[in-house]
Steps between C-alpha positions, in 0.01 A plus 500: 500500500650726767776352716288535817211311336734221391640468852147486643401232248803286581452548872132406475609146418744478789409406854610739770595803295358845555560761237431865559580803284513872567609683818717526726569804412426538129686198371408164359597198702428134532474334839535123513362336811552130561190458713132472426327443171368725231124502467352518146516883507875487564477624858710330764312278740690544823456257783602166352438261787701195598441267791648190646586283797815582693463226763233230459297410806697259719581434864836656587697456822823686422589843361573541129443699185348472158688488175553834327206631301618707204242701314551598137457865594512686829167465670278616777415201718227362719631209710251276679567290811243237599569311824253215543646322804750551781609271781766468767573703810498877434544459122598811301529563127672808358484548124684767300519591132850585384620659176831395349762766432624423147844646576587320824260205489391587856136503609328796664165500681231684304196366684403293800195336649388532860627211710265200487429269792201316355277479194479836322511664157664825398605688187796737465511752216838613371566782255292776353345781692409865491859624523715199415496225243729216591538205268624158607691283251640204701373407844450212738315422821682405818335352808614442856320241713544516877366339817525153649425222248327751269319412178324736260300409193503797266522616141627817339380631164540820302343726244716742302397792287758617251 
């Protein structure tokens, strides 16, 4: 059995490994990718999807943030904000998505929702595009509640494609 065939056979039994031979330019190589799954033909299935709740639906009266969400691989994200109720005088809700810098531990804004003053839903898409692919590894959601005696009932969820 040729070495390339043996590697393909071993990789076929492993989740998340993509093996390719030939090129670039005129050399044999093996590329190991830690995302996706191999289909029965041995081709990589890109687009492994993950989803979850960042903040469960609840009434909130003060500003705060979620816990860190750490994905096993860098991911493109869709983050969903669903505001179901708002009360108080001139209530405002500002929600941002922030990525964590692994070197400094600081958070940087990578996405934000339009300011909410009542019930509304919105999605923000982060990463991937015609010219740029940006992958998020660790992120959190921060929210600022303003107004006089404000209260917002909202949830935040996410979908990630790695």
